[in-house]
Structure formats: structure tokens, C-alpha cells
VEXDREN-2710 file (C-alpha; in Angstrom, 1 decimal):
% VEXDREN-2710
k/r/px/py/pz
1/MET/225.8/49.0/212.9
2/GLU/225.1/48.8/216.6
3/ALA/224.1/52.5/216.5
4/PHE/220.9/51.5/214.7
5/ALA/220.0/48.6/217.0
6/ASP/217.4/50.6/219.1
7/HIS/216.6/53.3/216.5
8/ILE/213.0/54.1/216.1
9/PRO/212.2/56.8/213.4
10/ALA/210.4/59.8/214.7
11/THR/208.3/60.1/211.6
12/ASP/207.2/57.8/208.7
13/GLY/209.1/58.0/205.5
14/THR/207.1/58.8/202.3
15/ILE/206.4/55.1/201.4
16/ALA/205.2/54.1/204.9
17/ALA/203.1/57.3/205.2
18/ARG/201.4/56.6/201.9
19/LEU/200.7/53.0/202.7
20/ARG/199.3/53.8/206.1
21/LYS/197.1/56.5/204.6
22/ALA/195.8/53.9/202.1
23/GLY/194.8/51.7/205.0
24/ALA/197.8/49.4/205.3
25/VAL/198.5/47.9/208.8
26/ILE/202.3/48.2/209.1
27/ILE/203.6/45.4/211.3
28/GLY/207.3/46.3/211.4
29/LYS/210.6/46.1/209.5
30/THR/212.1/43.0/207.9
31/ASN/215.8/42.1/208.0
32/VAL/218.4/43.5/205.6
33/PRO/222.2/43.2/205.3
34/PRO/224.4/46.0/206.6
35/ARG/223.8/49.2/204.5
36/LEU/221.8/47.0/202.1
37/ARG/225.0/45.7/200.4
38/ASP/225.0/42.0/200.1
39/LEU/223.4/39.1/198.1
40/GLN/222.4/37.6/201.4
41/THR/220.6/38.9/204.5
42/ASP/222.7/38.7/207.6
43/ASN/223.8/41.3/210.1
44/PRO/225.3/41.5/213.6
45/ILE/222.1/42.9/215.2
46/PHE/219.3/40.6/214.0
47/GLY/221.3/37.7/212.6
48/ARG/220.7/35.7/209.5
49/THR/217.4/35.4/207.5
50/VAL/216.8/32.0/205.9
51/ASN/214.9/30.9/202.9
52/PRO/211.4/29.4/203.7
53/TRP/212.0/26.8/200.9
54/ASP/215.2/25.5/202.6
55/VAL/216.6/27.0/205.8
56/THR/220.2/26.1/204.7
57/ARG/219.9/28.6/201.8
58/THR/219.7/32.3/201.5
59/PRO/216.5/34.3/200.6
60/GLY/218.8/36.8/198.8
61/GLY/219.5/40.4/199.6
62/SER/219.2/43.1/200.2
63/SER/215.4/42.7/200.6
64/GLY/215.8/39.1/201.8
65/GLY/213.8/39.6/204.9
66/ALA/210.9/41.1/202.8
67/ALA/210.9/38.2/200.3
68/ALA/211.1/35.6/203.0
69/ALA/208.2/37.2/205.0
70/VAL/206.0/37.2/201.9
71/ALA/206.9/33.7/200.9
72/ALA/206.3/32.4/204.5
73/GLY/202.9/34.0/204.7
74/LEU/203.8/36.4/207.5
75/VAL/202.6/39.4/205.4
76/PRO/200.8/39.7/202.0
77/LEU/202.9/42.7/200.9
78/GLU/206.3/44.1/201.5
79/ILE/208.4/47.0/200.3
80/GLY/212.0/46.6/199.2
81/SER/214.8/48.6/197.8
82/ASP/216.7/47.7/194.6
83/ALA/220.1/49.2/193.6
84/GLY/221.4/46.1/191.8
85/GLY/218.6/43.5/191.9
86/SER/217.7/43.6/195.6
87/ILE/214.0/43.2/195.0
88/ARG/214.1/41.0/192.0
89/MET/216.8/38.5/193.2
90/PRO/215.0/37.7/196.5
91/ALA/211.7/37.4/194.7
92/HIS/213.3/34.9/192.4
93/LEU/215.0/33.0/195.2
94/CYS/211.8/32.8/197.4
95/GLY/209.2/32.2/194.7
96/VAL/207.3/35.5/195.0
97/TYR/206.5/38.4/192.8
98/GLY/208.6/41.6/192.8
99/PHE/208.7/44.9/190.9
100/LYS/211.5/47.5/190.4
101/PRO/209.9/50.6/188.8
102/THR/211.4/53.0/186.3
103/GLN/214.1/55.0/188.0
104/ALA/213.0/58.1/189.9
105/THR/209.4/57.0/189.9
106/VAL/209.0/56.3/193.6
107/PRO/210.5/58.7/196.2
108/ILE/213.2/57.3/198.4
109/THR/212.6/59.9/201.1
110/GLY/213.1/58.2/204.5
111/SER/213.9/54.9/202.9
112/TYR/217.7/55.3/202.5
113/ALA/219.5/57.5/205.0
114/ASP/223.0/58.8/204.4
115/PRO/224.9/59.8/207.6
116/PRO/223.9/63.3/208.8
117/ASP/227.2/64.9/207.7
118/MET/227.0/63.6/204.2
119/PRO/225.4/65.0/201.1
120/ARG/222.8/62.7/199.4
121/SER/224.7/60.0/197.6
122/PHE/222.3/57.9/195.4
123/ARG/220.7/59.9/192.7
124/LEU/220.7/57.1/190.2
125/LEU/220.5/53.2/190.4
126/PHE/218.4/53.1/193.7
127/ASP/214.7/52.3/193.4
128/ILE/211.9/51.3/195.8
129/GLY/209.2/48.7/194.9
130/PRO/206.8/46.1/196.2
131/LEU/207.0/42.3/196.7
132/ALA/203.8/40.2/197.0
133/ARG/202.2/36.9/196.2
134/ASP/200.4/38.0/193.0
135/VAL/200.6/40.7/190.4
136/ASP/197.4/42.5/191.5
137/ASP/199.1/43.4/194.8
138/LEU/202.2/44.7/193.0
139/ILE/199.9/46.9/190.9
140/LEU/198.0/48.1/194.0
141/ALA/201.1/48.9/195.9
142/HIS/202.9/50.7/193.1
143/ARG/199.9/52.9/192.4
144/ILE/200.0/54.0/196.1
145/ILE/203.7/54.6/196.5
146/ALA/204.7/56.1/193.1
147/GLY/204.8/59.8/192.3
148/ALA/206.3/63.1/193.5
149/ASP/206.3/63.9/197.2
150/GLY/207.9/67.3/197.0
151/LEU/211.0/66.1/199.0
152/ASP/212.8/63.7/196.7
153/THR/213.6/66.2/193.9
154/GLU/214.4/63.5/191.4
155/VAL/210.8/62.2/191.2
156/PRO/208.3/64.0/189.0
157/PRO/204.5/63.5/188.9
158/VAL/203.8/60.0/187.6
159/ALA/200.8/58.6/185.8
160/THR/199.6/55.4/187.7
161/ASP/196.3/54.7/186.0
162/GLU/195.9/51.0/185.7
163/ALA/196.6/49.6/182.2
164/PRO/194.2/47.1/180.7
165/GLU/195.5/43.5/180.7
166/PRO/196.5/42.8/177.1
167/SER/195.5/39.7/175.2
168/LEU/198.4/37.3/174.4
169/GLY/197.6/37.5/170.7
170/LYS/198.6/41.2/170.7
171/LEU/201.9/40.8/172.6
172/ARG/205.4/40.8/171.1
173/VAL/207.6/38.9/173.6
174/ALA/211.4/38.7/173.3
175/PHE/213.2/35.9/175.2
176/ALA/216.8/35.6/176.4
177/PRO/217.4/32.4/178.3
178/GLU/220.9/33.8/179.0
179/PHE/222.9/37.0/178.4
180/PRO/226.2/37.0/176.5
181/GLY/229.1/36.2/178.9
182/VAL/226.9/35.9/181.9
183/PRO/226.7/32.5/183.7
184/THR/223.2/31.0/183.9
185/ALA/222.2/27.7/185.5
186/LEU/220.9/25.2/182.9
187/ASP/217.6/24.7/184.9
188/ILE/216.9/28.5/184.8
189/ALA/217.7/28.8/181.0
190/ASP/215.5/25.7/180.4
191/ALA/212.6/27.2/182.5
192/ILE/212.8/30.5/180.5
193/ALA/212.8/28.5/177.2
194/GLY/209.8/26.5/178.4
195/PHE/208.0/29.6/179.4
196/GLU/208.6/30.9/175.8
197/GLY/206.8/27.8/174.4
198/ALA/203.8/28.3/176.7
199/ILE/203.5/32.0/175.7
200/GLU/203.8/31.1/172.0
201/VAL/201.1/28.5/172.3
202/GLY/199.0/31.2/174.0
203/GLY/199.2/33.2/170.8
204/ALA/201.9/35.8/171.4
205/ARG/204.5/36.6/168.8
206/VAL/207.8/35.4/170.4
207/GLY/211.4/35.3/169.5
208/GLN/214.9/35.2/171.1
209/ALA/216.4/38.6/170.8
210/LEU/218.6/41.1/172.6
211/PRO/220.1/44.5/171.8
212/GLN/223.4/44.4/169.9
213/HIS/225.7/46.0/172.4
214/ASP/228.6/45.2/174.7
215/PHE/227.0/43.4/177.7
216/ALA/230.3/43.1/179.5
217/ALA/230.9/46.9/179.2
218/GLU/227.4/47.6/180.4
219/ARG/228.0/45.4/183.5
220/ALA/231.3/47.1/184.2
221/LEU/229.8/50.5/183.9
222/PHE/227.2/49.6/186.6
223/SER/230.0/48.4/188.9
224/ASP/231.8/51.7/188.4
225/LEU/228.8/53.8/189.2
226/ILE/227.6/51.8/192.2
227/THR/231.1/52.0/193.6
228/TRP/231.3/55.7/193.1
229/TYR/227.9/56.3/194.7
230/SER/228.7/54.1/197.6
231/GLN/232.2/55.3/198.4
232/VAL/232.5/58.9/197.1
233/PHE/232.0/60.5/200.6
234/ARG/233.8/57.7/202.4
235/GLN/237.2/57.9/200.8
236/PRO/239.8/60.7/200.4
237/ARG/238.6/63.3/197.9
238/GLU/241.9/62.9/195.9
239/THR/240.9/59.3/195.0
240/SER/237.4/60.2/194.0
241/PRO/236.5/60.2/190.2
242/SER/236.8/63.5/188.5
243/LEU/233.7/65.3/187.3
244/ALA/234.9/64.6/183.8
245/ALA/235.1/60.9/184.4
246/TYR/231.6/60.9/186.0
247/LEU/230.1/62.8/183.1
248/GLU/231.8/60.4/180.6
249/ALA/230.2/57.5/182.5
250/LEU/226.8/59.1/182.3
251/ASN/227.3/59.5/178.5
252/ARG/228.1/55.8/178.2
253/ARG/225.0/55.1/180.3
254/ASP/222.9/57.2/177.8
255/GLU/224.2/55.0/175.0
256/PHE/223.0/51.8/176.7
257/ILE/219.7/53.4/177.6
258/ALA/219.2/54.3/173.9
259/ALA/220.1/50.8/172.8
260/TRP/217.5/49.2/175.1
261/GLU/214.9/51.8/174.0
262/ARG/215.5/51.0/170.4
263/PHE/215.1/47.3/171.3
264/PHE/211.7/48.0/172.8
265/ASP/210.5/49.6/169.6
266/GLY/210.1/46.0/168.3
267/TRP/209.1/44.2/171.5
268/ASP/206.6/44.8/174.3
269/VAL/208.6/42.9/176.9
270/LEU/211.8/41.0/177.4
271/VAL/211.7/37.8/179.4
272/CYS/215.0/36.7/180.9
273/PRO/216.6/35.3/184.0
274/ALA/216.6/37.3/187.2
275/MET/219.8/35.6/188.5
276/MET/222.4/33.1/187.6
277/CYS/221.3/30.4/190.1
278/THR/218.5/29.4/192.4
279/ALA/218.8/29.8/196.2
280/PHE/222.4/29.0/197.2
281/ARG/223.6/27.8/200.6
282/HIS/224.6/30.3/203.2
283/ARG/228.3/31.4/202.8
284/GLU/230.7/34.2/203.6
285/MET/230.1/37.3/201.6
286/GLY/232.3/37.2/198.6
287/ALA/232.8/33.4/198.6
288/PRO/232.3/31.8/195.1
289/ILE/228.8/30.5/194.3
290/PRO/228.4/27.2/192.4
291/VAL/226.5/27.4/189.1
292/ASP/226.0/23.9/187.7
293/GLY/229.0/22.8/189.7
294/VAL/231.3/25.6/188.5
295/GLU/232.6/28.0/191.2
296/THR/231.5/31.4/190.0
297/PRO/232.5/34.9/191.4
298/TYR/230.1/36.0/194.0
299/TRP/229.1/39.3/192.5
300/SER/228.4/37.7/189.1
301/ALA/225.0/37.0/190.6
302/LEU/224.0/40.6/190.0
303/SER/224.7/40.4/186.3
304/HIS/221.1/39.7/185.0
305/ALA/219.4/42.3/187.2
306/CYS/221.9/45.2/187.8
307/ARG/222.0/46.4/184.2
308/PHE/218.4/47.6/184.5
309/ASN/219.4/49.7/187.5
310/LEU/222.0/51.2/185.3
311/THR/219.5/52.0/182.5
312/GLY/216.5/52.7/184.8
313/HIS/214.2/50.3/183.0
314/PRO/211.2/48.8/184.9
315/ALA/211.5/45.1/185.7
316/ALA/209.3/42.6/187.4
317/VAL/209.9/39.0/188.6
318/ILE/207.2/36.4/188.4
319/PRO/207.6/32.7/189.6
320/ILE/207.5/30.2/186.7
321/GLY/208.6/26.9/188.3
322/VAL/211.3/25.1/190.2
323/ASP/214.7/23.6/189.5
324/ARG/215.7/19.9/189.9
325/GLU/216.2/20.5/193.7
326/GLY/212.7/21.9/194.0
327/LEU/213.8/25.5/194.5
328/PRO/211.9/28.4/192.9
329/ILE/212.8/30.0/189.6
330/GLY/211.5/33.4/188.6
331/ALA/211.4/35.1/185.2
332/GLN/212.5/38.7/184.9
333/LEU/210.2/40.8/182.7
334/VAL/211.6/44.1/181.5
335/GLY/209.8/46.9/179.6
336/ARG/210.4/50.3/178.1
337/ARG/211.2/53.2/180.5
338/HIS/208.2/54.8/182.0
339/SER/205.9/51.9/180.9
340/ASP/205.5/50.7/184.5
341/MET/201.7/50.2/184.4
342/LYS/201.8/48.6/181.0
343/LEU/204.6/46.2/182.1
344/LEU/202.6/45.2/185.2
345/ALA/199.6/44.5/183.0
346/VAL/201.8/42.3/180.8
347/ALA/203.1/40.6/183.8
348/LYS/199.6/39.8/184.9
349/ALA/198.7/38.3/181.5
350/LEU/201.9/36.2/181.4
351/ALA/201.5/35.1/185.0
352/ARG/198.2/33.4/184.0
353/LEU/200.3/30.8/182.2
354/THR/202.1/29.8/185.4
355/ASP/201.1/28.0/188.6
356/GLY/201.4/31.4/190.4
357/PHE/202.6/31.6/193.9
358/VAL/203.3/28.2/195.5
359/ARG/203.6/27.8/199.2
360/PRO/207.0/26.6/200.4
361/PRO/207.0/23.0/201.6
362/GLY/206.0/22.6/205.2
363/LEU/204.3/25.9/205.5
END
């Protein structure tokens, strides 16, 4: 980690270059955990990032510095990375807006660096997207950063024409206050259910619905793939998964993608939690996290968000209220693959039914 302490890139990555060309004033970098792999933001070089709502609590990770900076008013716009919820969870925990695009929509050139002697590791799961204090800024930023750069070979040309904001009366909105077998704080489930009522009053067709598939197997498959991508070049080759095992995993992934795509034949958007709890107190990585008083495994906190890294579906987070302790709650909005601009337009329409961004107390 110390090797990166004084590192200053010689050139801009694709995202920074595109933002600078569009007129953005780039102030600097915000804090992340080592190698972007934690639910919190703490590292031995720059220390711990705290949540502007309560400094005893985490802003999340890995884009915790980005979400905290936006919430605290240091910057109006940030860019984060998301391989398991790392944009959406900090957005939820800090009361801001965040967007993870469809997989392979935004180039990661210059945004994630494998060691020089390693082949590229992440070709799935890892996405780049914006965090902001309103949906309009998410739309603006996504239109700037999306699309092929000729360097990230996974990213094709992408249509980024702004979609018209839909009327609520034309929307079909599915709700899931919780996922099967996934812990969810009661205040979060209640906030999602309350949001459902407001959207129904607004004229949308609403209903509680989810695909009929094995949510535990979907979560386990994500864990397998993120582990393989993270460790395949860092462990002895004889312990790495075989090509057959990897292709079998991709086939199972295809099945989950197809199940979600069939689901979105009947719904324009799914509204669900972004995370199992609101901002939790700082702790050692891996230590249990309380959810309504029950000590819950640390990495369970990924379970609402990471499945959409597995399937590649676009997902946004918008703030919808606070819990009984006054901590922010965000709703995760998920849409069909490659419907990014439509999903952002839906998010804009639904955000009108909320109080929008609320400044943290004392700021």
C-alpha cells in the first residue's frame, strides 16, 4: 500500500479525461479502502473516512470517500467504482444519489490498475459510475463517461440520448422490501413499503414481485466469481478454478440474467433495499454488523447490491428518508440491461416523490 502513497499518474484515465474535456474542474482523489475491497473506507496511508451524518459511523466502501465528499458538500459530483455495491451502498449510507450502469458500458481504462506483471483480471462485475446530490447530475455525468474508448475492449459504442421523464401513470413498479433469505432492517423494509404507497398514490401500477429463482445460489455465484477474479493471479495456478468450472459458472450466470430479463418484461423498474442496514459504527473488517440487534455476518451487507454486479443490470440509489436514529435510507432502483437512460429517467420521476437530498445535520 505504501508504494502508492506518493503516486501521481502521468496521464488521465478515460473517465478523468472525458470529464475534464467536458469542463469539469477536478479537485483530486477521495479515499478508498486498500484495493477497493471493504464495506468501509480506511487505509494505512490516508486513514479512516467518516460519515458526515455521524462521525462514529462508516460512509461505506469502497467509494466511501466519494459519497462522504458529496454528502458533506465538498463537491457536487464524484465518480466511484462498483464491483459488489461500492457506489450504491455508500450512496445509501450517506443519503446521496448513485448509479451503477449496465456492465461494460463505461470504460475502466485507468480506473483500476492490476500490477504490471499481471494480465487484466476484472472483465465482469466491475463498473464505474457517478454519485451526486440529484438525478440530473447522474444523467449528465453518465452521458459524459459512457461509451467505447478504443482501449477497454469490453465496452462497445453506447447510446446516451437522454430519455424523456415518464409520467407515473405509465409506470409499472415492482417492490421488494426484502429479498428471500437476506437480512433487512425493519426501518429499511418499512421505508421501501412506504415509498410503494406514495408511488401508487401517484398513479403508477405497483406490486410486490421478484423473479422465481434461487436467491441464495445467485449470491453464492457472485462470491465465487469475485473471489476468482480477485485471486486468480495471486495464488498458485494449481489451486485456481479450471476453465471448465469457470465456463460452468458463466452458464449459471446466464440463467440468472435471463430470469431477471423475463422479470423486466412485466415491470419497468424494481424498487428494493440497497443494503441490509443503515450506517453502522466503525469496526474491524469482517466483524459482525448488528441488524435490528442481531449480529449478522459482515459480508451479508453486500447481498442486496452484489447480485446486480453478477447479472450486469443497471441500478441506481435515491434517498427516500431516515431511520429511527436519523440515518439516511436509500432505495435501490433496478432496470433491464442496457436501459440505463430509461432507468435514470424513471429515477428522476420517482425522486420527485421524496424530499431529495437532505444536508447532514451540522453542515
